[in-house]
Structure formats: C-alpha cells, structure tokens
C-alpha positions as CSV (number, residue, x, y, z in Angstrom):
1,X,-78.5,124.2,54.3
2,X,-78.9,122.3,51.0
3,X,-82.5,121.4,50.0
4,X,-83.2,118.1,48.3
5,X,-86.5,117.6,46.5
6,X,-87.9,114.1,46.6
7,X,-89.1,113.1,43.1
8,X,-92.7,111.9,42.8
9,X,-91.4,108.5,41.5
10,X,-89.1,108.0,44.5
11,X,-90.2,105.3,46.8
12,X,-90.3,106.0,50.5
13,X,-88.6,103.3,52.6
14,X,-89.4,102.9,56.3
15,X,-86.3,102.1,58.3
16,X,-86.7,100.6,61.7
17,X,-84.5,101.5,64.6
18,X,-84.6,100.4,68.2
19,X,-86.9,103.4,68.8
20,X,-89.3,103.2,65.9
21,X,-89.6,104.0,62.3
22,X,-87.7,106.6,60.2
23,X,-88.6,107.7,56.6
24,X,-85.8,107.5,54.1
25,X,-85.5,107.7,50.3
26,X,-83.0,106.5,47.8
27,X,-82.5,109.2,45.2
28,X,-79.8,109.0,42.6
29,X,-76.8,107.7,44.6
30,X,-77.9,109.2,47.9
31,X,-79.7,107.8,50.9
32,X,-81.8,110.6,52.4
33,X,-83.1,110.3,56.0
34,X,-85.7,112.4,57.8
35,X,-85.5,113.5,61.4
36,X,-88.0,111.7,63.6
37,X,-87.1,112.0,67.2
38,X,-85.0,115.2,67.4
39,X,-81.7,116.3,65.8
40,X,-80.7,112.9,64.2
41,X,-79.2,114.7,61.2
42,X,-76.8,116.7,63.3
43,X,-75.9,113.6,65.3
44,X,-75.0,111.9,62.0
45,X,-73.0,114.9,60.8
46,X,-71.1,115.4,64.0
47,X,-70.4,111.6,64.3
48,X,-68.9,111.5,60.8
49,X,-67.0,114.6,61.6
50,X,-65.4,112.9,64.6
51,X,-64.5,109.9,62.4
52,X,-62.8,112.3,59.9
53,X,-60.6,113.4,62.9
54,X,-59.5,109.9,63.6
55,X,-56.9,107.5,62.4
56,X,-59.5,105.3,60.7
57,X,-59.2,105.0,56.9
58,X,-61.7,107.3,55.1
59,X,-63.2,104.2,53.4
60,X,-64.1,102.7,56.8
61,X,-66.9,105.1,57.6
62,X,-69.8,106.9,55.9
63,X,-70.0,110.7,55.9
64,X,-73.4,112.5,56.4
65,X,-74.5,116.0,55.3
66,X,-77.4,117.8,56.9
67,X,-80.1,118.9,54.5
68,X,-83.7,120.1,54.1
69,X,-86.1,117.6,52.5
70,X,-88.9,118.9,50.3
71,X,-91.5,116.1,49.9
72,X,-93.9,115.7,47.0
73,X,-96.7,117.4,48.9
74,X,-94.5,120.5,49.4
75,X,-93.8,120.0,53.1
76,X,-90.2,120.6,54.2
77,X,-88.4,118.9,57.0
78,X,-84.9,118.4,58.3
79,X,-82.7,115.4,57.6
80,X,-79.4,114.3,56.2
81,X,-78.0,112.4,53.3
82,X,-75.1,110.0,52.6
83,X,-73.7,108.3,49.5
84,X,-74.6,104.7,48.7
85,X,-71.7,102.5,49.6
86,X,-73.1,99.1,48.5
87,X,-72.5,99.3,44.7
88,X,-73.1,95.8,43.3
89,X,-72.4,94.1,46.6
90,X,-75.1,92.4,48.7
91,X,-75.7,93.7,52.2
92,X,-76.1,91.2,55.0
93,X,-76.6,92.4,58.6
94,X,-75.0,90.5,61.5
95,X,-78.5,89.3,62.4
96,X,-79.2,88.0,58.9
97,X,-75.8,86.4,58.7
98,X,-76.6,84.3,61.7
99,X,-80.1,83.5,60.4
100,X,-78.7,82.4,57.0
101,X,-76.6,79.8,58.9
102,X,-79.6,78.7,61.0
103,X,-78.4,80.3,64.2
104,X,-79.5,83.3,66.2
105,X,-77.4,86.1,67.9
106,X,-79.9,85.9,70.8
107,X,-78.4,82.5,71.9
108,X,-75.2,84.4,72.7
109,X,-76.3,87.9,73.5
110,X,-79.0,86.8,76.0
111,X,-76.9,84.1,77.6
112,X,-76.8,85.1,81.3
113,X,-73.7,83.0,82.0
114,X,-71.5,84.9,79.5
115,X,-69.5,87.9,80.4
116,X,-69.3,90.9,77.9
117,X,-66.0,89.7,76.5
118,X,-67.3,86.1,76.2
119,X,-70.3,87.2,74.3
120,X,-68.1,89.3,72.0
121,X,-65.6,86.5,71.4
122,X,-68.4,84.0,70.7
123,X,-69.9,86.3,68.1
124,X,-66.5,87.1,66.5
125,X,-65.8,83.3,66.3
126,X,-69.2,82.8,64.5
127,X,-68.4,85.6,62.1
128,X,-65.1,84.1,61.2
129,X,-66.8,80.7,60.7
130,X,-69.5,82.1,58.4
131,X,-67.4,84.6,56.4
132,X,-63.7,83.8,57.0
133,X,-63.2,87.4,58.3
134,X,-61.4,88.3,61.5
135,X,-63.0,91.7,62.3
136,X,-62.7,91.6,66.1
137,X,-60.4,94.6,66.2
138,X,-62.6,96.7,63.8
139,X,-65.8,95.9,65.6
140,X,-64.2,96.6,69.0
141,X,-63.1,99.9,67.7
142,X,-66.6,100.7,66.4
143,X,-68.0,99.9,69.9
144,X,-65.3,102.2,71.4
145,X,-66.5,104.9,69.1
146,X,-70.1,104.2,70.1
147,X,-69.1,104.8,73.7
148,X,-67.7,108.2,72.7
149,X,-70.8,109.3,70.8
150,X,-73.2,107.5,73.2
151,X,-74.8,105.5,70.3
152,X,-77.8,103.7,71.7
153,X,-78.7,102.0,68.4
154,X,-75.9,99.5,67.6
155,X,-78.2,96.6,67.4
156,X,-77.4,93.5,65.3
157,X,-78.9,95.0,62.2
158,X,-76.6,98.0,62.4
159,X,-73.5,95.9,62.0
160,X,-73.3,95.2,58.3
161,X,-71.3,92.9,56.0
162,X,-71.0,93.1,52.2
163,X,-70.8,90.0,50.0
164,X,-69.5,89.9,46.4
165,X,-71.5,87.1,44.7
166,X,-69.0,86.9,41.8
167,X,-65.9,86.4,43.9
168,X,-67.7,85.1,47.0
169,X,-65.6,87.4,49.1
170,X,-66.9,89.0,52.3
171,X,-66.0,92.4,53.8
172,X,-67.1,94.5,56.8
173,X,-69.2,97.4,55.6
174,X,-68.2,101.0,56.6
175,X,-69.4,102.3,59.9
176,X,-72.8,103.9,59.4
177,X,-76.1,105.1,61.0
178,X,-75.3,107.2,64.1
179,X,-78.6,109.1,64.2
180,X,-79.5,107.9,67.7
181,X,-76.3,109.2,69.3
182,X,-75.1,112.4,71.0
183,X,-78.5,112.5,72.9
184,X,-80.3,113.3,69.6
185,X,-83.6,111.9,70.9
186,X,-85.0,115.0,72.5
187,X,-88.1,113.1,73.8
188,X,-86.0,110.8,75.9
189,X,-83.3,113.3,76.6
190,X,-85.0,116.7,77.0
191,X,-82.9,119.8,76.1
192,X,-83.6,121.4,79.4
193,X,-81.9,118.7,81.5
194,X,-78.2,118.6,82.4
195,X,-75.8,116.5,80.3
196,X,-74.4,114.9,83.4
197,X,-77.8,113.4,84.2
198,X,-78.8,112.5,80.6
199,X,-75.4,110.7,79.8
200,X,-76.0,108.3,82.7
201,X,-79.4,107.3,81.2
202,X,-78.1,106.2,77.8
203,X,-77.7,102.4,77.3
204,X,-75.3,100.7,74.9
205,X,-75.7,97.7,72.5
206,X,-75.3,94.9,71.6
207,X,-73.0,93.1,74.0
208,X,-73.7,95.2,77.2
209,X,-75.9,98.1,78.1
210,X,-72.8,99.7,79.8
211,X,-70.7,101.7,77.3
212,X,-67.7,101.3,79.7
213,X,-67.8,97.6,79.5
214,X,-68.1,97.6,75.7
215,X,-65.3,100.2,75.6
216,X,-63.1,97.7,77.5
217,X,-63.3,95.3,74.6
218,X,-61.0,97.7,72.6
219,X,-57.3,97.0,73.1
220,X,-55.9,99.1,70.3
221,X,-54.2,102.5,70.2
222,X,-56.0,105.9,70.7
223,X,-57.6,106.9,67.5
224,X,-59.6,110.2,68.0
225,X,-57.4,113.3,67.5
226,X,-58.5,115.8,70.1
227,X,-56.7,118.8,68.6
228,X,-58.0,118.2,65.1
229,X,-61.5,117.6,66.4
230,X,-61.6,120.8,68.4
231,X,-60.5,122.7,65.4
232,X,-63.2,121.1,63.2
233,X,-65.9,121.8,65.8
234,X,-65.1,125.5,65.7
235,X,-65.4,125.5,61.9
236,X,-68.8,123.7,61.6
237,X,-71.0,125.6,59.2
238,X,-74.3,124.4,60.8
239,X,-76.0,125.0,64.1
240,X,-75.5,121.5,65.6
241,X,-76.9,122.6,68.9
242,X,-76.4,120.3,71.9
243,X,-74.4,117.7,69.8
244,X,-71.3,119.9,70.1
245,X,-71.7,120.2,73.8
246,X,-72.0,116.4,74.2
247,X,-68.7,115.9,72.2
248,X,-66.9,118.5,74.4
249,X,-68.2,116.7,77.5
250,X,-67.0,113.4,76.2
251,X,-63.5,114.7,75.5
252,X,-63.3,115.5,79.2
253,X,-64.4,112.1,80.4
254,X,-61.5,110.2,81.8
255,X,-63.0,106.8,80.9
256,X,-62.6,107.7,77.2
257,X,-58.9,108.8,77.5
258,X,-57.8,105.5,76.1
259,X,-59.2,106.3,72.7
260,X,-58.3,110.0,72.5
261,X,-55.0,111.2,71.0
262,X,-53.6,114.2,72.9
C-alpha cells in the first residue's frame, strides 16, 4: 500500500461527519483522509470501484485509493486519498445553498406531513429555483447508489454544488465521501455479527431513514454492471475485508434488482 508523508507545513483539517470528526490534509492536489471508526478507506475504495463498474460518466464520481499516512510525529495510520475536483470553482453544500437564500432544509426534511417523495420534490424545486439546475435524476440515482452501499452519511453537507464566479454557472459536484458505507464503522457494526442483522440496523439520509424508500425515488434504468463488478472484485489488490462481503450480499438483495444490470 502506498505511503504518503504529511509535510510539516501541511495544515490538518477536521472534517465533521454525522458520527464525529475525521482528520484530513490537503497535500499537493490530493485530499488525504485518515481512518477513524474502522475501515473507511476500504469503503471509499470499494464504493468508487462499484461506480467504475456503472454506466455513470467517469467525471460524475470521485475515485479513492487506500494508503498509509505517515504523520509529522512519525506515527503511521491507514487512510485513503482522492484528487481535488474543485479547481477554481467555489463549493457550496446543499445546506449552505439553502442558508444563502435565507432558508433551511430542516423546514422540508423535518416536515411530518410530507412523504419521502414530497420532501425530495420540494428540495429539488428549491435547488432549481436557487441554481437553475434540474438535478432530480442525478440525486435520485445517487440515493439509489447509497442504498446499494448502505451509506449512512448522505447528510445535506454531503450533497455538493460547484459555482463558477466568472460565468455564474452552477453544476452538481461529483459523487464523493463514502467512508461511512459498507458497514465500515466497526464500533456500531462489529465484525463478529452477521451481515443480515447489521444491514437492518443501518439508516439512510437525508429524505428517509429507510434505504428502500429512498431507492424508490429513482425511476431510471439499471446502472450497476454485475458481471463487471464481480470481475473487478476478484482483482482487488488490497485486503478490503468485510467490504467485499457486503457488496456480494447486496448483489443478492432482490430490492436492489432495479439498479443492477444482469
């Protein structure tokens, strides 16, 4: 596994997820993230591997590579890295997009009278109003992918938009940050418990805690190529541990058949 040394001048950034803080560094053109709860690096790697076996354009998702991280004090830990996709564009999370327009996603997401689809449609309408973008298909597909990888961290700061201040054009950022997927949190999902039990414990975000209900938002064609994925899983050069077993289990789940080719 590649080792990346963190330079003494590199500034550590604390990234906050729904489960706590994670250390990361921006070195050169790479974002480097350290494991905190379990095997987040392998979850990131396998999730991006799955997307590479899909019909999604390569530019629509971020690839992650597992690595060892050597810190300034000489300690070594596991993590992963990805390339910076922002360039000169400004990043605006879904939450900040609402805040910039003096609104809050909570007004929609916490509305007890709305169904899952009504919450989704209301947020998509706001996005179109604020940016001019119709990204309902893309975000529904992302949520379907989240159902496949059991991503429990798709909060409103993990849906990102990019803004070009020169042209004033908005775009949806590539799909990123899958560290809390594939049961990577070994504290909440112990390695000695059966997958069938653990899978029932995972909750989705942001429109419903049920992955099945969020999956139902996707009305498009199947996009994950089973044959290609199985082939790639057999060629993995790393020990991804339980992450591979979770993927194989998901491929057998009849509820996910609608997004699987073959």
